[in-house]
C-alpha positions in Angstrom: 109.0 108.2 130.1 107.0 106.4 132.8 108.6 106.1 136.3 108.2 102.3 136.6 110.7 101.8 133.3 113.4 103.2 135.5 116.0 100.6 136.6 116.1 99.7 140.2 119.2 98.6 142.3 118.6 95.1 142.5 118.7 95.0 138.6 122.4 95.5 138.1 124.0 92.2 137.2 126.8 90.6 138.4 128.9 89.0 135.6 129.9 85.3 136.7 132.5 85.7 139.8 133.6 88.3 142.4 136.6 90.0 143.5 136.6 87.9 146.5 136.4 84.4 146.7 132.9 84.1 147.4 131.9 83.3 144.0 134.4 81.3 142.1 134.5 78.2 140.0 137.0 75.3 139.3 138.2 74.0 135.7 140.3 71.9 133.8 142.2 72.3 130.9 141.6 69.7 127.7 145.3 68.8 127.8 145.2 68.0 131.5 142.0 65.9 131.2 143.0 64.0 127.8 146.2 63.1 129.7 144.2 60.4 131.8 142.3 57.6 130.7 138.5 57.5 130.5 138.1 56.3 134.1 140.0 58.8 135.7 138.5 61.5 133.3 135.1 60.6 134.6 136.2 60.8 138.3 138.0 64.2 137.5 134.7 65.7 135.8 132.5 64.2 138.7 134.5 65.9 141.5 134.8 69.1 139.3 130.7 69.2 138.4 130.0 68.8 142.1 132.0 71.5 143.3 130.8 73.9 140.4 127.2 72.7 141.7 128.1 73.6 145.0 129.4 77.1 143.8 126.4 77.9 141.7 124.1 77.5 145.1 126.7 79.8 146.7 126.3 82.3 143.8 122.5 82.5 144.4 122.9 83.1 148.3 125.7 85.7 147.6 123.3 87.3 144.8 120.4 87.5 147.5 122.4 88.7 150.2 123.9 91.4 148.2 120.4 92.5 146.8 121.5 91.7 143.0 118.7 90.4 141.1 120.8 89.5 137.8 123.7 86.8 137.5 125.5 85.9 134.5 126.5 82.2 134.8 130.1 81.5 133.6 130.4 79.7 130.3 133.0 77.4 131.9 130.5 76.1 134.5 130.6 72.5 133.4 133.4 72.0 131.1 133.4 69.2 128.6 129.6 68.7 129.0 129.2 69.4 125.3 131.1 65.9 125.0 129.5 62.3 125.8 131.5 61.8 128.7 130.7 65.3 130.6 126.9 65.2 129.2 126.4 61.6 131.0 128.0 63.1 134.2 126.2 66.1 134.4 122.6 64.3 134.3 123.7 63.1 137.7 123.3 66.3 139.3 120.2 67.1 137.9 118.4 66.8 141.4 120.7 69.5 142.6 120.6 71.7 139.9 116.8 71.7 140.1 116.8 72.8 143.8 119.5 75.3 143.1 117.6 77.0 139.9 114.0 77.0 142.1 116.0 78.7 144.9 116.9 81.5 142.0 113.6 81.8 141.2 112.0 82.0 144.4 114.7 84.8 145.3 113.8 86.8 142.0 117.2 86.0 140.5 117.3 86.6 136.9 119.9 83.9 135.2 121.4 84.6 132.1 124.8 83.1 130.0 127.0 84.3 127.3 128.6 81.6 125.5 132.2 82.0 124.5 133.9 83.0 121.1 133.7 79.7 119.7 130.1 80.2 118.9 130.2 81.4 115.3 126.7 80.8 113.5 127.9 83.0 110.9 130.8 80.8 109.6 131.2 79.8 106.0 132.1 76.2 107.7 129.1 74.0 108.2 131.5 72.3 111.0 132.1 75.6 112.8 128.2 76.1 113.2 127.5 72.4 114.0 130.2 72.6 116.8 128.6 76.2 117.5 125.1 74.4 117.9 126.9 72.1 120.0 128.1 74.6 122.6 124.6 76.3 122.7 122.9 72.9 123.4 125.3 72.5 126.3 124.6 76.0 127.8 120.9 75.5 127.1 121.0 72.1 128.9 122.7 73.9 131.9 119.6 76.4 132.2 117.0 73.2 131.5 118.6 71.6 134.5 118.4 74.7 136.5 114.8 74.7 135.4 114.9 78.2 133.8 112.3 79.2 131.6 112.6 78.6 127.6 112.3 82.1 126.9 114.1 85.6 126.7 114.3 85.7 130.4 116.9 83.3 130.6 118.9 85.0 127.7 122.0 83.4 126.1 123.6 86.3 124.1 126.1 85.7 121.6 128.0 87.9 119.1 127.4 87.7 115.4 130.7 86.3 114.6 132.1 86.5 110.9 131.3 90.1 109.5 128.9 90.6 106.4 127.1 87.3 106.9 123.6 88.6 108.0 121.8 86.1 105.7 123.7 83.4 107.3 123.0 84.5 111.1 119.3 84.4 110.1 119.6 81.4 108.4 121.3 79.7 111.1 118.8 81.1 113.8 115.9 79.6 112.1 117.2 76.1 112.5 117.9 76.2 115.8 116.4 73.6 118.2 113.5 75.4 120.2 115.7 75.3 123.7 118.5 77.5 122.3 116.2 79.5 119.8 114.0 80.7 122.5 116.9 81.9 124.5 119.2 83.2 122.2 119.9 86.7 121.7 122.5 88.9 119.6 124.9 91.7 121.1 126.7 94.5 119.0 130.5 94.5 119.0 133.6 96.6 118.1 134.4 94.9 114.9 132.3 92.5 113.1 128.8 93.9 113.9 127.5 97.4 114.6 124.4 98.1 116.6 122.6 98.9 113.5 123.8 95.7 111.7 122.9 93.4 114.5 119.4 95.2 115.1 118.7 94.5 111.6 119.7 90.7 112.1 117.4 90.5 115.4 114.5 92.1 113.8 114.6 89.5 110.8 115.5 86.5 113.2 112.9 87.5 115.4 115.3 87.4 118.6 116.3 90.2 121.0 119.2 92.5 120.8 121.5 93.0 123.6 122.9 96.6 123.5 126.3 96.9 124.4 127.0 100.7 125.1 130.7 100.5 125.4 131.1 98.2 122.1 128.9 100.7 120.5 130.9 104.1 121.3 134.4 102.0 120.7 132.9 101.2 117.0 131.4 104.4 116.2 134.4 106.4 117.8 132.2 108.4 120.0 133.4 110.7 122.9 129.9 110.5 125.0 127.6 107.9 126.3 125.0 110.6 125.7 125.6 110.9 121.9 122.2 110.7 120.4 122.9 107.5 118.7 123.2 105.5 122.2 119.6 106.4 123.0 118.5 105.7 119.7 119.9 102.1 119.7 118.9 101.5 123.4 115.1 102.1 122.4 115.5 100.2 119.1 116.9 97.5 120.7 114.0 97.3 123.5 111.4 96.7 120.6 113.2 93.5 119.7 112.3 92.0 123.1 108.8 90.2 123.4 108.5 91.7 126.8 110.1 95.0 126.7 110.5 94.6 130.7 113.1 91.8 129.9 115.6 94.0 127.8 118.9 93.3 129.0 121.9 95.8 128.4 125.6 96.0 129.0 127.8 98.7 130.4 131.7 98.9 130.9 134.0 102.0 130.9 137.1 101.9 128.9 140.6 101.0 131.2 142.9 103.6 129.9 140.5 106.0 127.7 136.9 106.4 126.9 137.2 104.6 123.6 139.9 101.7 125.2 138.3 98.4 124.5 139.7 96.9 127.9 137.3 97.0 130.6 137.9 99.4 133.3 137.9 97.9 137.3 134.9 100.3 137.9 132.4 102.2 136.1 132.4 106.0 136.3 130.2 107.2 133.2 126.8 105.8 132.4 124.5 106.7 129.3 121.7 108.8 130.9 119.2 106.6 129.1 120.4 103.4 131.1 118.3 105.2 133.8 115.4 103.4 132.0 117.1 100.3 131.4 115.4 97.2 133.2 118.5 95.0 133.5 122.1 95.9 133.5 124.8 93.8 133.1 128.0 95.3 134.9 131.4 94.2 133.0 133.6 95.8 135.3 136.9 94.3 136.6 135.8 94.9 140.1 132.5 93.1 139.9 130.5 93.6 143.1 132.7 96.6 143.9 131.4 98.3 140.7 127.8 97.4 141.2 127.8 98.9 144.7 129.5 101.9 143.4 126.8 102.6 140.8 124.3 101.8 143.7 125.4 104.3 145.8 126.8 107.1 143.4 124.3 106.9 139.7 121.2 105.0 141.1 120.9 107.4 144.1 121.3 110.4 141.8 118.3 109.4 139.6 116.3 109.3 142.7 117.5 112.8 144.4 
């Protein structure tokens, strides 16, 4: 393989928050918000959005200072902005978000998102699919306000949802508006869609596949990240990206055992093939500490 395809330390990605208070966000529950009248709701959301707009700026600064070039925004950044009241208020922060997004681009910081489990494009219920698209529009609007490209670079990856609904998934993707479809990607999981199954969906729908190595070993009950199927799925997933250098993968280690689905605080074991991964989201509980550990141990070992 060509040396330039190997991962560099800046492409290990931070997921949402830090272990310290450096990158944190505020939120509000639906029950609490709806306990107030609309005037109070607007005031509450405006204050929350302003705080989180500021904190996104802090996250961009943190990543720049830490030498991190990949950052996953929390899916709870602007709660209720998929509703009329929140969407209207969010537009008032367009200028501030534009400045932050341009700063991220200037700092070579790639921003991605991972919409939550309520997005199920494979549902038998058209109402569930309609709500899923509504949520995806909210995420796409956030990326638009941050002036991130409508392309696979600003990835919005989701899971397949209801099992054995590949045809429905492909059909739903084809109907997505451009601001979503241009960014959408699917990730393999431990339960509903194996790596091979979601790969086939991605090929048919012509969208990228985000390969999660830990989900793969849990699903296939493997004892080693260097099982041949890991490398096989990594390279197959790469072919689904329009630009292979944009390929995004996930890594985590099991908390109590190798096949434990719960994530460990740190990452001790990496697939050898991930030395050729361009962008790696580190899904470990200790966030930036886990990234620093990988920089100092795993990446250094690949250079020596």
